[in-house]
C-alpha positions as CSV (number, residue, x, y, z in Angstrom):
1,X,0.0,0.0,0.0
2,X,1.4,3.3,-1.1
3,X,2.0,6.1,1.5
4,X,2.6,9.7,0.8
5,X,5.5,11.0,2.9
6,X,5.1,14.6,4.2
7,X,8.5,16.1,4.6
8,X,9.4,17.5,8.0
9,X,8.9,21.3,7.8
10,X,10.0,23.6,10.5
11,X,8.1,26.9,10.6
12,X,9.3,29.6,8.2
13,X,11.5,32.4,9.4
14,X,14.6,30.9,10.7
15,X,16.5,34.1,10.3
16,X,13.7,36.2,11.7
17,X,13.5,34.2,14.8
18,X,17.1,33.2,15.2
19,X,17.2,34.8,18.6
20,X,14.2,32.8,19.9
21,X,16.0,29.6,20.6
22,X,15.8,30.1,24.3
23,X,12.1,30.3,24.5
24,X,10.5,27.3,26.3
25,X,8.3,25.0,24.2
26,X,4.8,26.3,23.5
27,X,3.3,23.5,25.6
28,X,5.5,24.5,28.5
29,X,4.5,28.1,28.3
30,X,0.8,27.1,28.2
31,X,1.2,24.8,31.1
32,X,2.7,27.7,33.2
33,X,-0.3,29.8,32.2
34,X,-2.7,27.0,33.2
35,X,-0.9,26.5,36.5
36,X,-1.2,30.1,37.5
37,X,-4.8,30.4,36.3
38,X,-5.9,27.2,38.1
39,X,-4.5,28.5,41.3
40,X,-6.5,31.7,41.0
41,X,-9.8,30.0,39.9
42,X,-9.5,27.5,42.8
43,X,-9.1,30.5,45.1
44,X,-12.1,32.3,43.6
45,X,-14.6,29.6,42.5
46,X,-17.4,32.2,42.5
47,X,-16.4,34.9,40.0
48,X,-19.2,37.2,41.2
49,X,-18.1,37.2,44.8
50,X,-17.2,40.5,46.3
51,X,-13.6,41.2,47.0
52,X,-12.9,42.1,50.7
53,X,-9.6,43.8,51.7
54,X,-9.6,47.1,53.5
55,X,-13.2,47.4,52.3
56,X,-15.7,45.5,50.2
57,X,-15.5,46.0,46.4
58,X,-17.4,44.3,43.6
59,X,-15.5,41.8,41.6
60,X,-15.7,43.7,38.3
61,X,-13.3,46.4,39.6
62,X,-10.2,47.3,37.6
63,X,-7.9,44.8,39.3
64,X,-10.2,41.8,38.4
65,X,-11.1,43.2,35.0
66,X,-7.4,43.2,34.1
67,X,-7.2,39.5,35.0
68,X,-10.1,38.8,32.6
69,X,-8.1,40.5,29.8
70,X,-5.5,37.8,30.3
71,X,-8.0,35.1,30.7
72,X,-9.7,36.0,27.4
73,X,-6.3,36.0,25.7
74,X,-5.7,32.5,27.1
75,X,-9.1,31.3,25.9
76,X,-8.3,32.5,22.4
77,X,-5.4,30.0,22.4
78,X,-7.1,27.1,24.0
79,X,-10.8,27.4,23.4
80,X,-11.2,25.9,26.8
81,X,-15.0,26.2,27.6
82,X,-14.2,26.3,31.4
83,X,-12.4,29.6,30.9
84,X,-15.1,31.0,28.7
85,X,-17.8,30.1,31.2
86,X,-15.8,31.6,34.1
87,X,-15.7,34.9,32.2
88,X,-19.3,34.7,31.2
89,X,-20.5,34.0,34.7
90,X,-18.5,37.0,35.9
91,X,-20.1,39.3,33.4
92,X,-23.6,38.0,34.0
93,X,-23.2,38.4,37.8
94,X,-22.7,42.1,37.3
95,X,-25.5,42.5,34.7
96,X,-22.8,43.6,32.1
97,X,-22.5,46.9,33.9
98,X,-19.5,49.0,34.9
99,X,-18.1,48.8,38.4
100,X,-20.7,49.9,41.0
101,X,-23.4,49.8,38.3
102,X,-23.3,53.5,37.3
103,X,-23.9,54.1,33.6
104,X,-22.7,57.7,33.9
105,X,-19.3,57.0,35.4
106,X,-16.3,58.7,33.7
107,X,-13.9,56.8,35.8
108,X,-11.7,54.6,33.7
109,X,-11.2,52.2,36.5
110,X,-14.9,51.5,36.5
111,X,-15.0,51.0,32.7
112,X,-12.2,48.4,32.4
113,X,-14.6,45.5,32.8
114,X,-16.1,46.6,29.5
115,X,-13.1,45.2,27.6
116,X,-14.1,41.6,28.4
117,X,-17.9,42.3,28.0
118,X,-17.2,43.4,24.4
119,X,-15.0,40.4,23.7
120,X,-17.7,38.1,25.0
121,X,-20.2,39.9,22.8
122,X,-18.0,39.4,19.8
123,X,-17.9,35.7,20.5
124,X,-21.7,35.4,20.9
125,X,-23.4,38.7,19.9
126,X,-26.4,39.7,22.1
127,X,-27.3,43.3,22.6
128,X,-27.6,43.2,26.4
129,X,-23.9,42.3,26.7
130,X,-22.7,45.7,25.5
131,X,-25.7,48.0,26.0
132,X,-24.6,49.2,29.5
133,X,-20.9,49.9,28.5
134,X,-22.1,51.5,25.3
135,X,-24.4,53.9,27.2
136,X,-21.5,54.7,29.6
137,X,-19.0,55.5,26.9
138,X,-21.6,57.4,24.8
139,X,-22.0,59.7,27.8
140,X,-18.3,60.7,27.4
141,X,-18.4,60.8,23.6
142,X,-21.3,63.2,23.7
143,X,-19.5,65.7,26.0
144,X,-16.7,68.1,25.4
145,X,-14.7,67.1,28.5
146,X,-11.4,65.4,27.6
147,X,-9.4,65.6,30.8
148,X,-10.7,62.4,32.5
149,X,-7.5,60.3,32.2
150,X,-5.5,62.3,34.7
151,X,-3.5,59.3,35.8
152,X,-1.9,57.0,33.2
153,X,-3.4,53.8,34.6
154,X,-6.7,55.0,33.2
155,X,-5.4,54.8,29.7
156,X,-5.3,51.0,29.9
157,X,-8.5,50.8,31.8
158,X,-10.6,52.8,29.4
159,X,-8.9,53.4,26.1
160,X,-9.3,49.9,24.7
161,X,-13.0,50.1,25.5
162,X,-13.4,53.0,23.1
163,X,-11.4,51.2,20.5
164,X,-13.4,48.0,20.7
165,X,-16.7,49.9,20.7
166,X,-15.6,51.8,17.6
167,X,-15.0,48.4,15.9
168,X,-18.2,46.7,17.1
169,X,-20.4,49.7,16.2
170,X,-18.3,50.7,13.1
171,X,-18.5,54.2,14.4
172,X,-15.7,56.8,14.1
173,X,-17.0,58.8,17.0
174,X,-15.5,56.4,19.5
175,X,-12.1,56.6,17.8
176,X,-12.3,60.4,17.8
177,X,-13.1,60.8,21.4
178,X,-10.5,58.2,22.4
179,X,-7.9,60.3,20.7
180,X,-9.1,63.5,22.4
181,X,-8.7,61.8,25.8
182,X,-5.4,60.3,25.0
183,X,-3.9,63.4,23.5
184,X,-5.0,65.5,26.4
185,X,-3.3,63.2,28.9
186,X,-0.2,62.9,26.7
187,X,0.3,66.6,26.0
188,X,-1.6,68.7,28.6
189,X,-2.1,67.1,32.0
190,X,0.5,68.3,34.5
191,X,3.0,70.8,33.1
192,X,3.2,69.7,29.4
193,X,1.5,66.4,29.5
194,X,2.4,63.1,31.2
195,X,4.5,61.7,28.3
196,X,8.2,62.6,28.0
197,X,9.1,62.0,24.3
198,X,12.8,62.6,25.2
199,X,12.9,59.5,27.4
200,X,10.0,57.6,25.7
201,X,8.3,57.0,29.1
202,X,5.3,58.4,31.1
203,X,5.0,60.1,34.5
204,X,2.2,58.5,36.5
205,X,0.4,61.8,37.1
206,X,1.1,65.5,37.6
207,X,2.6,64.8,41.0
208,X,5.6,63.2,39.3
209,X,6.2,65.8,36.6
210,X,9.5,67.8,36.9
211,X,10.8,69.1,39.1
212,X,10.0,65.9,41.0
213,X,12.9,63.4,40.9
214,X,14.0,60.3,42.7
215,X,16.6,60.8,45.5
216,X,19.3,60.4,42.9
217,X,17.9,63.2,40.8
218,X,16.4,61.0,38.1
219,X,12.9,61.1,36.7
220,X,10.4,58.8,38.4
221,X,8.9,56.5,35.8
222,X,6.8,53.9,37.6
223,X,7.2,50.4,36.1
224,X,3.6,49.2,36.2
225,X,2.3,52.7,35.3
226,X,4.3,52.5,32.0
227,X,3.1,49.0,31.7
228,X,-0.5,50.2,31.8
229,X,0.1,52.6,28.9
230,X,2.1,50.1,26.9
231,X,-0.6,47.4,27.2
232,X,-3.2,50.0,26.2
233,X,-1.4,50.9,23.0
234,X,-1.1,47.2,22.1
235,X,-4.8,46.5,22.8
236,X,-5.8,49.5,20.7
237,X,-3.4,48.9,17.8
238,X,-4.6,45.3,17.8
239,X,-8.2,46.2,16.9
240,X,-8.4,49.6,15.2
241,X,-8.0,49.7,11.4
242,X,-4.6,51.0,10.1
243,X,-6.6,53.6,8.2
244,X,-7.7,55.2,11.4
245,X,-6.5,58.8,11.5
246,X,-4.3,58.5,14.6
247,X,-3.1,54.9,14.1
248,X,0.4,56.1,13.1
249,X,0.7,58.3,16.2
250,X,-0.2,55.4,18.5
251,X,2.3,53.2,16.6
252,X,5.0,55.8,16.9
253,X,4.4,56.1,20.7
254,X,4.4,52.3,21.0
255,X,7.7,52.0,19.2
256,X,9.3,54.9,21.2
257,X,8.2,53.2,24.4
258,X,9.5,49.8,23.2
259,X,13.0,51.2,22.7
260,X,13.0,52.9,26.1
261,X,11.6,49.8,27.8
262,X,14.3,47.4,26.7
263,X,17.0,49.8,27.9
264,X,15.6,49.6,31.4
265,X,15.4,45.8,31.7
266,X,17.3,44.0,34.4
267,X,19.7,41.2,33.6
268,X,17.4,38.8,35.4
269,X,14.6,39.7,32.9
270,X,12.5,41.8,35.2
271,X,11.9,45.5,35.4
272,X,12.3,47.7,38.5
273,X,9.3,49.5,40.0
274,X,11.3,52.6,39.5
275,X,12.4,52.2,35.9
276,X,15.5,54.4,35.5
277,X,16.7,54.5,39.1
278,X,17.6,51.1,40.5
279,X,18.4,52.7,43.8
280,X,14.9,54.0,44.1
281,X,13.0,50.8,45.0
282,X,14.8,48.7,42.5
283,X,14.2,45.0,42.4
284,X,12.0,42.4,40.6
285,X,8.4,43.3,39.9
286,X,6.0,40.9,38.1
287,X,3.1,43.0,36.9
288,X,5.0,45.6,35.0
289,X,7.3,42.9,33.6
290,X,4.3,41.0,32.4
291,X,2.9,44.0,30.5
292,X,6.3,44.7,29.0
293,X,6.8,41.2,27.8
294,X,3.3,41.1,26.4
295,X,3.8,44.3,24.4
296,X,7.2,43.4,23.1
297,X,6.2,39.9,22.0
298,X,3.0,41.3,20.4
299,X,5.1,43.7,18.4
300,X,7.4,40.9,17.1
301,X,4.4,38.7,16.3
302,X,2.8,41.5,14.3
303,X,6.0,42.5,12.5
304,X,6.0,45.9,14.1
305,X,9.2,45.4,16.1
306,X,12.5,44.0,14.9
307,X,13.0,40.5,16.4
308,X,16.8,40.7,16.5
309,X,16.6,43.8,18.7
310,X,13.6,42.8,20.9
311,X,13.6,39.0,21.1
312,X,16.3,38.8,23.8
313,X,14.2,41.0,26.1
314,X,11.2,38.7,25.6
315,X,13.3,35.7,26.2
316,X,14.8,37.1,29.5
317,X,11.4,38.5,30.6
318,X,9.3,35.4,30.1
319,X,11.9,33.1,31.6
320,X,12.2,35.4,34.6
321,X,8.5,35.3,35.1
322,X,8.2,31.6,34.6
323,X,11.2,30.6,36.6
324,X,11.6,33.3,39.3
325,X,8.0,34.5,40.0
326,X,5.8,31.5,39.5
327,X,5.5,29.0,42.4
328,X,4.9,25.3,42.0
329,X,1.3,25.8,43.2
330,X,0.6,28.6,40.7
331,X,1.1,31.6,43.0
332,X,2.9,34.6,41.5
333,X,5.6,36.3,43.6
334,X,7.1,39.7,43.2
335,X,3.8,41.4,42.5
336,X,3.6,45.0,43.7
337,X,0.2,45.7,45.3
338,X,-2.1,48.5,44.3
339,X,-0.7,52.0,44.4
340,X,0.7,54.8,42.2
341,X,4.5,54.9,42.7
342,X,7.6,52.6,43.2
343,X,7.4,52.9,47.0
344,X,3.9,51.5,47.3
345,X,3.5,47.9,48.6
346,X,7.2,47.6,49.4
347,X,9.1,45.5,50.2
348,X,8.3,42.9,47.5
349,X,9.4,39.3,47.7
350,X,9.0,35.9,46.1
351,X,6.6,34.8,48.9
352,X,4.8,38.1,49.7
353,X,1.0,38.0,48.9
354,X,0.0,41.5,47.5
355,X,-3.3,43.0,48.5
356,X,-4.7,42.1,45.1
357,X,-3.3,39.1,43.1
358,X,-5.6,39.4,40.1
359,X,-4.0,42.1,37.9
360,X,-0.6,40.6,38.2
361,X,-2.0,37.3,36.9
362,X,-3.7,39.2,34.1
363,X,-0.4,40.6,33.0
364,X,1.3,37.2,33.3
365,X,-1.4,35.6,31.1
366,X,-1.2,38.4,28.5
367,X,2.6,37.9,28.4
368,X,2.2,34.2,28.1
369,X,-0.3,34.4,25.3
370,X,2.0,36.4,23.0
371,X,5.1,34.5,24.0
372,X,3.3,31.2,23.2
373,X,2.7,32.5,19.7
374,X,6.3,33.4,19.3
375,X,7.4,30.0,20.5
376,X,5.3,28.4,17.8
377,X,7.3,30.3,15.2
378,X,10.7,29.5,16.8
379,X,13.0,27.1,15.1
380,X,13.6,23.9,17.0
381,X,16.2,21.1,16.9
382,X,13.8,18.5,15.6
383,X,14.4,14.8,16.0
384,X,16.0,13.8,12.7
385,X,14.0,10.7,12.4
386,X,10.6,12.4,13.0
387,X,8.2,12.5,10.1
388,X,4.5,12.7,9.4
389,X,2.9,10.5,6.8
390,X,-0.5,10.5,5.3
391,X,-2.3,7.3,6.3
392,X,-4.4,6.3,3.3
393,X,-5.9,3.4,5.2
394,X,-7.3,5.7,7.9
395,X,-9.8,8.2,6.6
396,X,-8.8,11.7,7.6
397,X,-5.7,10.6,9.4
398,X,-2.0,11.1,9.7
399,X,0.7,9.3,11.7
400,X,3.5,10.9,13.5
401,X,6.7,8.8,13.6
402,X,9.6,9.5,15.9
403,X,12.4,7.6,17.7
404,X,13.9,8.1,21.1
405,X,17.3,7.2,22.4
406,X,16.2,7.4,26.0
407,X,13.0,7.5,28.0
408,X,11.1,10.8,27.6
409,X,7.7,12.4,28.2
410,X,5.9,13.1,24.9
411,X,2.9,15.4,24.4
412,X,1.3,16.0,20.9
413,X,-1.2,18.6,20.0
414,X,-2.5,20.2,16.8
415,X,-2.9,24.0,16.4
416,X,-4.0,26.4,13.7
417,X,-1.7,29.1,12.4
418,X,-2.8,31.5,15.1
419,X,-1.6,29.1,17.8
420,X,-5.0,28.0,19.0
421,X,-5.0,24.3,20.1
422,X,-7.4,22.4,17.9
423,X,-6.9,18.9,19.2
424,X,-4.7,17.1,21.7
425,X,-3.7,13.7,20.7
426,X,-1.9,12.7,23.9
427,X,-1.5,14.0,27.4
428,X,2.1,14.1,28.6
429,X,3.0,10.4,28.5
430,X,6.3,8.5,29.2
431,X,7.7,6.7,26.2
432,X,10.6,4.2,26.2
433,X,13.6,4.3,23.9
434,X,12.8,3.1,20.4
435,X,10.5,3.8,17.4
436,X,7.0,5.1,18.0
437,X,3.9,6.0,16.1
438,X,1.0,8.3,17.2
439,X,-2.1,8.4,15.0
440,X,-3.3,11.9,14.2
441,X,-7.0,11.9,13.3
442,X,-8.0,15.0,11.3
443,X,-11.6,14.1,10.6
444,X,-13.9,17.2,10.7
445,X,-11.1,19.8,10.2
446,X,-11.4,22.3,7.4
447,X,-8.8,22.2,4.6
448,X,-5.7,24.3,5.3
449,X,-2.3,24.4,7.1
450,X,-2.1,23.1,10.6
451,X,0.8,22.8,13.1
452,X,1.6,19.6,14.9
453,X,3.5,20.5,18.1
454,X,5.4,17.5,19.6
455,X,7.0,18.1,22.9
456,X,9.7,15.6,23.8
457,X,11.0,16.3,27.2
458,X,11.5,20.0,27.3
459,X,12.0,20.4,23.5
460,X,9.3,21.4,21.1
461,X,9.3,20.1,17.5
462,X,6.8,21.9,15.3
463,X,5.8,20.4,12.0
464,X,3.3,21.6,9.4
465,X,0.7,19.5,7.6
466,X,-1.7,20.4,4.9
467,X,-5.2,18.9,5.1
């Protein structure tokens, strides 16, 4: 019986991703994301339960809303219905309304939850899912006031909501108002705006404008504060059309920030709470690092940043988060609690539990989602004897062949070109030395190119097949 041999094909772009060899295997990245998320979901089995710290707050406040941004990014990769249901239950428990239920709030912190409401609507359109957040944002669109984002955190909380509504409603008015708010914060709040184009970084609010400095006489650029802006630019650029009038300005700001950010990275992969003064509350910090890794990896994935320049920062950043912040039970260390400056929540440590764990996890999941996509495109040292062949005698099937020189754990899954897991053919299973075959059933899949990710030990081997 004849068999058609499909040649082993590593993903294209060996030169483009030549610096990506130190990234973990995609399945390892995903397993770290799952570990951290499972820890959190086990701790919060009821997504609608109020959060009680120094006072009682609803669970759709900005800290939790940021977590759901990361959860939705993870869902986009895995299509795990448990994640989807967890987000849906959270939104339903709050009647799809902003924090505290006000439809007239102009507070970006209270609007952040709308990002996930809109994404859930896009997955399963139903008017009630976006009606409250639309009413809320329309209230701002229909006013002349543009100074609402007086602290840079608000840019991440609110700006992507305007962008997503502009896309959903196909209405330029959301893009226009979004720019008015952003431009005012960038150029007018404080003395001359909160963005310093010379350094490519942002002051958190007017209290940190010059002449304010750190004790060493340097500008105080708060790590997570800049992470908020950086993540917002990514989330806006990711959805608005390139023809939007201010797309290029957002892109220029994003690239200027990217260049500044990598110059502030620590050798261990993290960023300090005080970005340019390591003596001013320097040390590892997970949430800002997560946002920076997310934004840098996204830029490489979307061909907006040069991989040769920026990939080393992603490598160091993700490996730092994975190896030095993530505990074996899924807890994330080195997360700075809520605040507005490097000194808040100090001292940080590997074991210290911050007052809120959720936004740090959101940043970690966002970083993981983009790093995972990068890892899929990374060249690997594939097993020379590995090959996939079309099995004529199994309808809609392929067979993966590989050989092992020593006992190893093997895990095989199929993904689309966006990195979403379509099927898992094995759980991590121990295989003995010798030749092996794993049948890959493709019945029901649409015609196209798919990726077969075979993880042998800690090494990922990505092959392409055409169905």
